[in-house]
TORPA-4810 file (N, C-alpha, C, O; in nm, 3 decimals):
<nodes>
NODE_1_2.650_2.388_1.015_2.720_2.524_1.023_2.876_2.460_1.004_2.918_2.362_1.066_M
NODE_2_2.966_2.549_0.887_3.080_2.455_0.891_3.234_2.510_0.966_3.295_2.615_0.946_P
NODE_3_3.259_2.419_1.039_3.398_2.421_1.102_3.405_2.491_1.214_3.323_2.456_1.300_G
NODE_4_3.475_2.576_1.241_3.421_2.621_1.411_3.284_2.719_1.391_3.223_2.726_1.498_N
NODE_5_3.250_2.761_1.334_3.199_2.873_1.304_3.055_2.865_1.316_2.976_2.860_1.222_Q
NODE_6_3.022_2.863_1.455_2.872_2.755_1.529_2.809_2.882_1.689_2.830_2.869_1.809_V
NODE_7_2.725_3.003_1.603_2.753_3.088_1.638_2.570_3.042_1.789_2.467_2.975_1.777_A
NODE_8_2.601_3.087_1.851_2.497_3.093_1.985_2.389_3.158_1.969_2.360_3.267_2.018_P
NODE_9_2.314_3.079_1.885_2.145_3.163_1.812_2.075_3.073_1.853_2.121_2.965_1.891_R
NODE_10_1.949_3.105_1.852_1.824_3.028_1.913_1.756_3.083_1.791_1.770_3.199_1.754_F
NODE_11_1.661_2.965_1.711_1.558_2.994_1.622_1.437_2.925_1.691_1.427_2.807_1.725_L
NODE_12_1.327_3.053_1.707_1.190_2.931_1.791_1.142_2.894_1.707_1.064_2.822_1.769_P
NODE_13_1.105_2.869_1.557_1.058_2.737_1.501_1.148_2.656_1.447_1.115_2.593_1.347_I
NODE_14_1.266_2.642_1.497_1.421_2.571_1.495_1.431_2.432_1.605_1.510_2.461_1.695_L
NODE_15_1.392_2.338_1.615_1.450_2.239_1.719_1.576_2.152_1.630_1.589_2.117_1.513_V
NODE_16_1.657_2.140_1.751_1.774_2.053_1.638_1.789_1.971_1.737_1.834_1.982_1.851_I
NODE_17_1.731_1.859_1.657_1.775_1.692_1.731_1.904_1.615_1.646_1.901_1.584_1.527_L
NODE_18_2.020_1.592_1.742_2.095_1.556_1.690_2.115_1.442_1.734_2.121_1.453_1.856_A
NODE_19_2.130_1.316_1.698_2.151_1.190_1.674_2.320_1.113_1.691_2.387_1.092_1.589_L
NODE_20_2.366_1.080_1.815_2.457_1.065_1.834_2.489_0.941_1.743_2.411_0.854_1.704_A
NODE_21_2.655_0.958_1.712_2.728_0.836_1.610_2.762_0.718_1.756_2.865_0.727_1.822_A
NODE_22_2.654_0.613_1.784_2.731_0.507_1.822_2.829_0.405_1.771_2.851_0.378_1.653_F
NODE_23_2.890_0.349_1.887_2.962_0.187_1.750_2.935_0.087_1.835_2.946_0.076_1.957_S
NODE_24_2.874_-0.024_1.703_2.782_-0.188_1.744_2.933_-0.251_1.762_2.921_-0.368_1.796_R
NODE_25_3.101_-0.205_1.749_3.143_-0.305_1.792_3.145_-0.323_1.966_3.163_-0.221_2.033_V
NODE_26_3.129_-0.434_2.024_3.129_-0.457_2.144_3.268_-0.450_2.179_3.346_-0.452_2.083_E
NODE_27_3.326_-0.441_2.315_3.408_-0.446_2.412_3.449_-0.614_2.368_3.386_-0.699_2.306_A
NODE_28_3.528_-0.614_2.405_3.617_-0.783_2.421_3.652_-0.841_2.535_3.724_-0.940_2.543_Q
NODE_29_3.585_-0.763_2.656_3.642_-0.843_2.744_3.488_-0.747_2.782_3.444_-0.652_2.718_Q
NODE_30_3.423_-0.817_2.924_3.351_-0.802_2.983_3.405_-0.704_3.079_3.510_-0.713_3.143_T
NODE_31_3.277_-0.566_3.081_3.324_-0.456_3.146_3.356_-0.445_3.335_3.336_-0.493_3.447_P
NODE_32_3.429_-0.323_3.240_3.498_-0.346_3.460_3.399_-0.311_3.528_3.288_-0.294_3.478_D
NODE_33_3.438_-0.290_3.703_3.332_-0.271_3.787_3.230_-0.155_3.788_3.117_-0.146_3.835_S
NODE_34_3.328_-0.046_3.701_3.227_0.088_3.677_3.098_0.070_3.664_3.004_0.123_3.723_T
NODE_35_3.103_-0.065_3.523_3.022_-0.033_3.476_2.901_-0.111_3.498_2.804_-0.119_3.424_S
NODE_36_2.928_-0.186_3.651_2.869_-0.295_3.672_2.797_-0.186_3.775_2.695_-0.235_3.823_K
NODE_37_2.824_-0.044_3.823_2.833_0.016_3.976_2.671_0.105_3.849_2.680_0.202_3.774_M
NODE_38_2.525_-0.003_3.883_2.403_0.050_3.739_2.300_0.098_3.827_2.188_0.111_3.778_S
NODE_39_2.319_0.128_3.957_2.250_0.167_4.070_2.227_0.323_4.045_2.283_0.409_3.978_G
NODE_40_2.120_0.320_4.130_2.100_0.506_4.136_2.239_0.608_4.167_2.295_0.675_4.081_A
NODE_41_2.276_0.601_4.304_2.376_0.694_4.256_2.546_0.670_4.158_2.623_0.766_4.153_V
NODE_42_2.582_0.545_4.094_2.624_0.570_3.982_2.593_0.652_3.882_2.670_0.721_3.815_Y
NODE_43_2.480_0.642_3.874_2.384_0.711_3.722_2.405_0.854_3.773_2.476_0.931_3.708_R
NODE_44_2.347_0.892_3.888_2.375_1.041_3.928_2.529_1.025_3.949_2.584_1.035_3.840_S
NODE_45_2.559_1.017_3.984_2.727_1.108_3.943_2.756_1.087_3.833_2.831_1.170_3.783_G
NODE_46_2.713_0.971_3.747_2.760_0.985_3.596_2.707_1.154_3.512_2.777_1.225_3.440_L
NODE_47_2.533_1.183_3.564_2.434_1.256_3.487_2.536_1.406_3.526_2.566_1.488_3.439_E
NODE_48_2.576_1.416_3.661_2.608_1.521_3.741_2.777_1.526_3.649_2.794_1.635_3.595_Q
NODE_49_2.868_1.451_3.632_2.990_1.485_3.591_2.966_1.517_3.427_2.998_1.623_3.373_K
NODE_50_2.910_1.412_3.367_2.865_1.471_3.180_2.815_1.621_3.177_2.852_1.704_3.094_T
NODE_51_2.691_1.652_3.319_2.625_1.813_3.273_2.748_1.904_3.314_2.747_2.004_3.241_F
NODE_52_2.887_1.909_3.431_2.960_1.932_3.425_3.052_2.001_3.385_3.095_2.112_3.416_S
NODE_53_3.090_1.895_3.280_3.165_1.879_3.151_3.110_1.992_3.015_3.178_2.075_2.954_L
NODE_54_2.993_1.962_3.001_2.919_2.033_2.899_2.876_2.203_2.968_2.804_2.286_2.913_I
NODE_55_2.944_2.216_3.098_2.944_2.362_3.141_3.030_2.427_3.131_3.015_2.543_3.093_N
NODE_56_3.179_2.365_3.168_3.284_2.407_3.122_3.284_2.390_2.973_3.300_2.505_2.933_Q
NODE_57_3.275_2.305_2.861_3.268_2.389_2.786_3.210_2.502_2.764_3.278_2.589_2.712_Y
NODE_58_3.097_2.524_2.792_3.046_2.656_2.793_3.141_2.789_2.820_3.171_2.890_2.756_R
NODE_59_3.173_2.728_2.962_3.309_2.827_2.979_3.375_2.880_2.943_3.398_3.000_2.934_K
NODE_60_3.438_2.753_2.905_3.576_2.788_2.804_3.569_2.857_2.678_3.668_2.908_2.625_S
NODE_61_3.443_2.861_2.623_3.395_2.969_2.496_3.293_3.121_2.556_3.222_3.197_2.491_H
NODE_62_3.311_3.119_2.642_3.243_3.232_2.712_3.101_3.208_2.692_3.061_3.322_2.671_E
NODE_63_2.959_3.101_2.683_2.880_3.070_2.657_2.801_3.107_2.849_2.847_3.090_2.962_L
NODE_64_2.720_3.140_2.816_2.641_3.092_2.991_2.608_2.968_3.029_2.557_2.872_2.971_P
NODE_65_2.654_2.988_3.156_2.637_2.783_3.106_2.512_2.767_3.186_2.459_2.871_3.224_L
NODE_66_2.484_2.711_3.202_2.317_2.594_3.188_2.308_2.590_3.336_2.399_2.585_3.419_L
NODE_67_2.157_2.595_3.356_2.105_2.580_3.488_2.022_2.440_3.507_1.917_2.414_3.449_A
NODE_68_2.065_2.386_3.567_2.001_2.213_3.594_1.880_2.238_3.634_1.845_2.329_3.709_W
NODE_69_1.810_2.149_3.578_1.636_2.148_3.637_1.601_2.001_3.638_1.613_1.914_3.551_D
NODE_70_1.556_1.998_3.762_1.496_1.803_3.836_1.405_1.752_3.709_1.405_1.638_3.665_D
NODE_71_1.314_1.882_3.653_1.189_1.837_3.548_1.274_1.787_3.465_1.249_1.669_3.437_S
NODE_72_1.405_1.852_3.393_1.403_1.841_3.257_1.480_1.676_3.295_1.467_1.561_3.254_I
NODE_73_1.539_1.727_3.369_1.592_1.540_3.414_1.534_1.407_3.435_1.561_1.295_3.392_A
NODE_74_1.432_1.462_3.529_1.335_1.322_3.512_1.266_1.339_3.375_1.147_1.325_3.402_K
NODE_75_1.275_1.357_3.274_1.181_1.337_3.159_1.323_1.309_3.101_1.299_1.220_3.021_V
NODE_76_1.447_1.331_3.095_1.582_1.235_3.023_1.603_1.166_3.079_1.690_1.118_3.007_A
NODE_77_1.602_1.108_3.155_1.598_0.958_3.245_1.554_0.919_3.213_1.620_0.822_3.175_R
NODE_78_1.410_0.904_3.170_1.328_0.842_3.153_1.319_0.740_3.003_1.285_0.623_2.983_A
NODE_79_1.373_0.865_2.905_1.370_0.858_2.744_1.497_0.723_2.775_1.484_0.600_2.767_H
NODE_80_1.565_0.772_2.795_1.726_0.688_2.871_1.677_0.563_2.918_1.738_0.475_2.857_S
NODE_81_1.607_0.522_2.988_1.564_0.381_3.025_1.506_0.373_2.966_1.560_0.274_2.917_K
NODE_82_1.371_0.396_2.869_1.346_0.357_2.750_1.374_0.261_2.693_1.335_0.145_2.694_D
NODE_83_1.461_0.328_2.631_1.594_0.324_2.536_1.661_0.219_2.546_1.658_0.132_2.459_M
NODE_84_1.758_0.208_2.692_1.788_0.082_2.744_1.681_-0.042_2.736_1.678_-0.156_2.688_A
NODE_85_1.616_0.023_2.793_1.505_-0.095_2.835_1.431_-0.200_2.645_1.396_-0.312_2.610_T
NODE_86_1.445_-0.087_2.598_1.419_-0.150_2.420_1.213_-0.082_2.425_1.129_-0.105_2.338_G
NODE_87_1.193_0.000_2.560_1.082_-0.007_2.494_1.063_0.131_2.399_0.960_0.196_2.415_E
NODE_88_1.146_0.167_2.318_1.155_0.300_2.193_1.338_0.253_2.165_1.416_0.204_2.247_V
NODE_89_1.361_0.286_2.043_1.430_0.285_1.988_1.559_0.364_2.003_1.526_0.477_2.036_D
NODE_90_1.668_0.357_1.995_1.779_0.436_2.003_1.711_0.540_1.928_1.665_0.492_1.825_F
NODE_91_1.683_0.687_1.942_1.678_0.800_1.876_1.624_0.893_1.937_1.635_0.895_2.060_G
NODE_92_1.546_1.004_1.864_1.436_1.087_1.937_1.285_1.067_1.922_1.214_1.147_1.861_H
NODE_93_1.244_0.964_1.975_1.105_0.880_1.977_1.075_0.957_2.107_1.147_0.959_2.207_E
NODE_94_0.945_1.025_2.089_0.847_1.113_2.153_0.879_1.230_2.187_0.787_1.287_2.246_G
NODE_95_1.005_1.311_2.169_1.070_1.417_2.149_0.926_1.527_2.160_0.949_1.612_2.246_F
NODE_96_0.828_1.540_2.115_0.764_1.624_2.098_0.637_1.649_2.220_0.578_1.744_2.272_S
NODE_97_0.640_1.483_2.229_0.594_1.490_2.358_0.654_1.482_2.493_0.576_1.453_2.584_D
NODE_98_0.782_1.504_2.523_0.885_1.555_2.645_0.843_1.692_2.621_0.780_1.737_2.717_R
NODE_99_0.857_1.772_2.522_0.850_1.888_2.545_0.708_1.958_2.571_0.679_2.062_2.631_I
NODE_100_0.633_1.864_2.506_0.490_1.910_2.551_0.474_1.918_2.645_0.443_2.032_2.678_S
NODE_101_0.481_1.782_2.797_0.484_1.799_2.924_0.600_1.897_2.987_0.552_1.949_3.088_Y
NODE_102_0.685_1.925_2.973_0.749_2.033_3.022_0.721_2.174_3.024_0.756_2.261_3.104_L
NODE_103_0.627_2.179_2.883_0.552_2.307_2.888_0.473_2.337_2.942_0.425_2.451_2.939_K
NODE_104_0.430_2.230_3.017_0.324_2.220_3.158_0.405_2.265_3.308_0.355_2.346_3.386_T
NODE_105_0.490_2.221_3.322_0.573_2.225_3.452_0.663_2.358_3.396_0.766_2.358_3.463_V
NODE_106_0.663_2.421_3.342_0.809_2.555_3.303_0.761_2.620_3.251_0.766_2.605_3.129_M
NODE_107_0.698_2.714_3.298_0.661_2.889_3.281_0.766_2.924_3.167_0.887_2.923_3.185_T
NODE_108_0.697_2.959_3.037_0.836_3.033_2.945_0.904_2.995_2.846_0.982_3.050_2.768_G
NODE_109_0.845_2.850_2.866_0.954_2.782_2.751_0.917_2.743_2.620_0.826_2.663_2.600_L
NODE_110_1.024_2.832_2.475_1.032_2.883_2.435_1.114_2.828_2.338_1.142_2.901_2.243_W
NODE_111_1.158_2.718_2.340_1.210_2.594_2.205_1.290_2.525_2.275_1.294_2.565_2.391_G
NODE_112_1.377_2.408_2.245_1.437_2.238_2.357_1.537_2.220_2.188_1.538_2.281_2.081_A
NODE_113_1.582_2.143_2.225_1.676_2.076_2.178_1.765_1.933_2.211_1.807_1.950_2.325_G
NODE_114_1.795_1.844_2.177_1.785_1.741_2.278_1.927_1.630_2.193_1.932_1.600_2.074_E
NODE_115_2.004_1.600_2.279_2.117_1.497_2.197_2.101_1.340_2.305_2.071_1.315_2.422_N
NODE_116_2.134_1.281_2.210_2.105_1.128_2.267_2.259_1.054_2.268_2.349_1.127_2.227_V
NODE_117_2.283_0.963_2.296_2.444_0.913_2.300_2.430_0.752_2.385_2.390_0.723_2.498_L
NODE_118_2.493_0.653_2.253_2.505_0.550_2.312_2.614_0.473_2.365_2.704_0.506_2.288_M
NODE_119_2.674_0.377_2.461_2.808_0.375_2.465_2.878_0.215_2.520_2.943_0.221_2.625_T
NODE_120_2.870_0.124_2.474_2.928_0.004_2.599_3.094_0.015_2.608_3.199_-0.050_2.608_S
NODE_121_3.050_0.115_2.614_3.291_0.176_2.680_3.304_0.175_2.760_3.366_0.279_2.781_E
NODE_122_3.288_0.112_2.872_3.318_0.149_3.057_3.430_0.254_3.107_3.414_0.313_3.214_P
NODE_123_3.525_0.273_3.039_3.659_0.345_3.079_3.587_0.539_3.021_3.555_0.578_2.909_D
NODE_124_3.586_0.609_3.147_3.603_0.734_3.144_3.486_0.765_3.030_3.490_0.780_2.908_Q
NODE_125_3.390_0.767_3.120_3.228_0.749_3.042_3.181_0.887_2.965_3.160_0.919_2.848_V
NODE_126_3.178_0.943_3.075_3.137_1.084_3.093_3.239_1.154_2.989_3.206_1.180_2.873_A
NODE_127_3.354_1.179_3.038_3.445_1.239_2.890_3.400_1.160_2.758_3.331_1.220_2.676_Q
NODE_128_3.431_1.051_2.741_3.368_0.989_2.540_3.275_1.050_2.558_3.319_1.164_2.543_R
NODE_129_3.140_1.063_2.586_3.034_1.097_2.594_3.015_1.263_2.525_2.929_1.296_2.444_A
NODE_130_3.133_1.360_2.590_3.122_1.504_2.557_3.232_1.498_2.490_3.290_1.587_2.551_V
NODE_131_3.304_1.465_2.415_3.359_1.447_2.324_3.359_1.403_2.205_3.406_1.449_2.101_A
NODE_132_3.263_1.243_2.244_3.213_1.285_2.153_3.011_1.370_2.032_2.967_1.377_1.918_L
NODE_133_2.972_1.409_2.182_2.887_1.541_2.115_2.935_1.637_2.078_2.872_1.707_1.998_W
NODE_134_3.091_1.685_2.132_3.163_1.794_2.025_3.205_1.806_1.941_3.246_1.909_1.886_L
NODE_135_3.205_1.655_1.897_3.291_1.612_1.715_3.207_1.631_1.622_3.230_1.676_1.509_R
NODE_136_3.043_1.576_1.695_2.948_1.653_1.592_2.899_1.779_1.550_2.864_1.850_1.645_S
NODE_137_2.886_1.822_1.454_2.839_1.956_1.431_2.736_1.968_1.456_2.736_2.089_1.478_P
NODE_138_2.584_1.919_1.481_2.465_1.914_1.497_2.429_1.907_1.656_2.358_1.990_1.712_H
NODE_139_2.487_1.797_1.718_2.529_1.862_1.897_2.585_1.949_1.955_2.558_2.001_2.064_H
NODE_140_2.692_1.976_1.858_2.781_2.061_1.946_2.651_2.267_1.877_2.638_2.372_1.939_L
NODE_141_2.611_2.239_1.783_2.533_2.373_1.804_2.391_2.342_1.912_2.321_2.437_1.944_E
NODE_142_2.364_2.227_1.953_2.274_2.215_2.043_2.357_2.286_2.218_2.321_2.371_2.300_N
NODE_143_2.463_2.205_2.208_2.580_2.236_2.334_2.615_2.382_2.330_2.642_2.439_2.436_I
NODE_144_2.617_2.462_2.189_2.627_2.582_2.227_2.561_2.681_2.214_2.599_2.798_2.220_R
NODE_145_2.401_2.616_2.184_2.271_2.690_2.136_2.205_2.839_2.269_2.249_2.870_2.380_G
NODE_146_2.130_2.874_2.219_2.109_2.940_2.265_1.992_2.882_2.399_1.870_2.873_2.386_D
NODE_147_2.068_2.851_2.512_1.924_2.796_2.593_1.962_2.808_2.733_2.083_2.827_2.726_F
NODE_148_1.937_2.808_2.830_1.905_2.863_2.966_1.914_2.687_3.063_2.021_2.669_3.121_N
NODE_149_1.842_2.608_3.071_1.794_2.540_3.171_1.860_2.392_3.054_1.867_2.384_2.931_Y
NODE_150_1.903_2.284_3.181_1.902_2.146_3.035_1.866_2.088_3.200_1.816_2.153_3.292_S
NODE_151_1.916_1.927_3.198_1.874_1.812_3.254_1.884_1.709_3.178_1.825_1.687_3.073_G
NODE_152_1.978_1.630_3.248_2.110_1.504_3.176_2.039_1.397_3.251_2.027_1.399_3.374_L
NODE_153_1.982_1.283_3.156_1.964_1.149_3.289_2.020_1.023_3.176_2.004_1.010_3.055_G
NODE_154_2.087_0.947_3.271_2.112_0.803_3.131_2.036_0.696_3.253_1.959_0.706_3.349_V
NODE_155_2.126_0.570_3.164_2.034_0.438_3.208_2.128_0.377_3.120_2.159_0.400_3.003_W
NODE_156_2.182_0.262_3.238_2.241_0.105_3.193_2.177_-0.021_3.165_2.123_-0.106_3.235_Q
NODE_157_2.198_-0.009_3.050_2.104_-0.183_3.006_2.140_-0.280_3.126_2.181_-0.245_3.237_N
NODE_158_2.122_-0.378_3.091_2.136_-0.497_3.123_2.309_-0.595_3.106_2.386_-0.659_3.178_K
NODE_159_2.294_-0.543_2.939_2.447_-0.571_2.905_2.590_-0.467_2.938_2.700_-0.470_2.884_N
NODE_160_2.545_-0.387_3.035_2.646_-0.279_3.076_2.583_-0.152_2.959_2.603_-0.047_3.021_G
NODE_161_2.535_-0.123_2.856_2.571_-0.047_2.740_2.496_0.080_2.851_2.419_0.051_2.942_A
NODE_162_2.542_0.233_2.814_2.497_0.280_2.927_2.393_0.413_2.812_2.441_0.480_2.720_I
NODE_163_2.299_0.413_2.845_2.245_0.529_2.700_2.222_0.706_2.797_2.211_0.725_2.918_Y
NODE_164_2.224_0.784_2.707_2.262_0.959_2.745_2.156_0.933_2.685_2.116_0.839_2.616_F
NODE_165_2.086_1.099_2.743_1.918_1.181_2.719_2.013_1.331_2.816_2.052_1.343_2.932_T
NODE_166_2.020_1.455_2.647_2.044_1.529_2.745_1.937_1.625_2.665_1.930_1.621_2.542_Q
NODE_167_1.838_1.727_2.759_1.762_1.824_2.636_1.768_1.926_2.748_1.751_1.945_2.868_I
NODE_168_1.811_1.987_2.611_1.823_2.220_2.657_1.700_2.244_2.641_1.622_2.160_2.598_F
NODE_169_1.659_2.392_2.682_1.538_2.459_2.681_1.548_2.610_2.690_1.623_2.635_2.784_V
NODE_170_1.518_2.686_2.651_1.507_2.814_2.721_1.398_2.880_2.734_1.325_2.920_2.643_K
NODE_171_1.386_2.891_2.831_1.299_3.016_2.917_1.295_3.138_2.903_1.404_3.195_2.906_I
NODE_172_1.194_3.207_2.886_1.198_3.330_2.868_1.163_3.404_2.936_1.156_3.481_2.840_R
NODE_173_1.116_3.488_3.049_1.111_3.580_3.134_0.970_3.651_3.032_0.961_3.677_2.912_T
NODE_174_0.891_3.662_3.129_0.752_3.775_3.139_0.818_3.882_3.026_0.764_3.908_2.918_P
NODE_175_0.904_3.921_3.058_0.934_4.058_3.008_1.000_4.059_2.870_0.988_4.159_2.799_A
NODE_176_1.066_3.956_2.830_1.115_3.900_2.731_0.947_3.838_2.610_0.909_3.869_2.497_E
NODE_177_0.914_3.777_2.682_0.793_3.702_2.598_0.704_3.807_2.561_0.607_3.787_2.489_E
NODE_178_0.735_3.928_2.611_0.580_4.015_2.579_0.692_4.133_2.462_0.636_4.210_2.384_T
NODE_179_0.802_4.129_2.468_0.903_4.197_2.336_0.929_4.080_2.246_1.036_4.081_2.185_E
NODE_180_0.856_3.991_2.230_0.886_3.887_2.153_0.790_3.866_2.061_0.676_3.906_2.084_A
NODE_181_0.820_3.801_1.946_0.738_3.782_1.824_0.642_3.626_1.916_0.685_3.543_1.996_D
NODE_182_0.506_3.646_1.856_0.450_3.500_1.932_0.513_3.369_1.924_0.589_3.376_1.827_P
NODE_183_0.519_3.277_1.964_0.598_3.140_1.966_0.502_3.054_1.866_0.383_3.021_1.869_M
NODE_184_0.590_3.037_1.794_0.505_2.930_1.647_0.433_2.812_1.744_0.470_2.770_1.853_P
NODE_185_0.292_2.768_1.648_0.183_2.656_1.710_0.286_2.572_1.639_0.255_2.458_1.672_S
NODE_186_0.384_2.565_1.565_0.457_2.417_1.512_0.629_2.417_1.481_0.691_2.493_1.406_V
NODE_187_0.679_2.309_1.563_0.777_2.322_1.605_0.847_2.252_1.464_0.787_2.163_1.405_I
NODE_188_0.984_2.302_1.416_1.002_2.167_1.309_1.117_2.153_1.335_1.199_2.236_1.376_T
NODE_189_1.133_1.998_1.301_1.309_1.957_1.373_1.422_1.975_1.238_1.402_2.017_1.124_T
NODE_190_1.529_1.932_1.294_1.619_1.944_1.195_1.718_1.955_1.207_1.753_2.020_1.306_F
NODE_191_1.838_1.892_1.100_1.976_1.803_1.143_1.972_1.652_1.224_2.059_1.583_1.278_G
NODE_192_1.851_1.640_1.208_1.922_1.446_1.239_2.022_1.370_1.126_2.048_1.372_1.006_M
NODE_193_2.051_1.314_1.227_2.198_1.222_1.135_2.147_1.174_1.124_2.024_1.177_1.132_L
NODE_194_2.252_1.068_1.089_2.181_0.908_1.039_2.340_0.802_1.137_2.456_0.832_1.167_T
NODE_195_2.288_0.728_1.148_2.386_0.602_1.275_2.446_0.567_1.185_2.388_0.510_1.093_T
NODE_196_2.581_0.591_1.183_2.697_0.485_1.133_2.712_0.302_1.225_2.676_0.245_1.328_P
NODE_197_2.778_0.281_1.116_2.758_0.121_1.180_2.897_0.125_1.335_2.893_0.088_1.452_N
NODE_198_2.992_0.185_1.257_3.116_0.215_1.359_3.157_0.395_1.404_3.132_0.485_1.324_T
NODE_199_3.205_0.418_1.507_3.222_0.533_1.509_3.378_0.543_1.580_3.404_0.491_1.688_R
NODE_200_3.482_0.625_1.495_3.634_0.675_1.650_3.608_0.660_1.731_3.495_0.669_1.779_A
NODE_201_3.705_0.630_1.778_3.765_0.670_1.945_3.795_0.804_1.959_3.850_0.871_1.872_R
NODE_202_3.755_0.849_2.088_3.788_1.017_2.124_3.951_0.955_2.156_4.040_1.033_2.192_P
</nodes>
């Protein structure tokens, strides 16, 4: 959507998959101690900080806050780990499987979107990730979208690069489902971004 005209809306037959632009230019120095903290405590803190920044953006634009969901976060974290360890390429491979699983554990799931990102820059990691997403129209459309639950997972590879996955879902109440048209059997993808070799620094 051009300019800043990104209306908070949801199309039930539309799932927006937004690939983050990321840099292939490696840092010239060894990442600092922040990037070396690859344990669960660091990952959890980074996940919560990034999620909080996303909700701060939504609040500043008078959009409803997203509710954190552990089931979504677990699925998102697993995808970040798979990308970090090379089990899958950087991107959205397996997205439909992730959403199919979430439909089995979350009643009323109507639709979903996903943002991913990789960065090897250790400074202000959460702020950098959110800044990059906000500069991409398709990422921004997910962030501003008509979703009410989300989860975010990060994983760090052996070289210090950090992979992010945020999954957004729309959960409808039984009353909303009764009033709405039936959910389509096919969910199509839209807005897949290419991955440039370099990106501008935030």
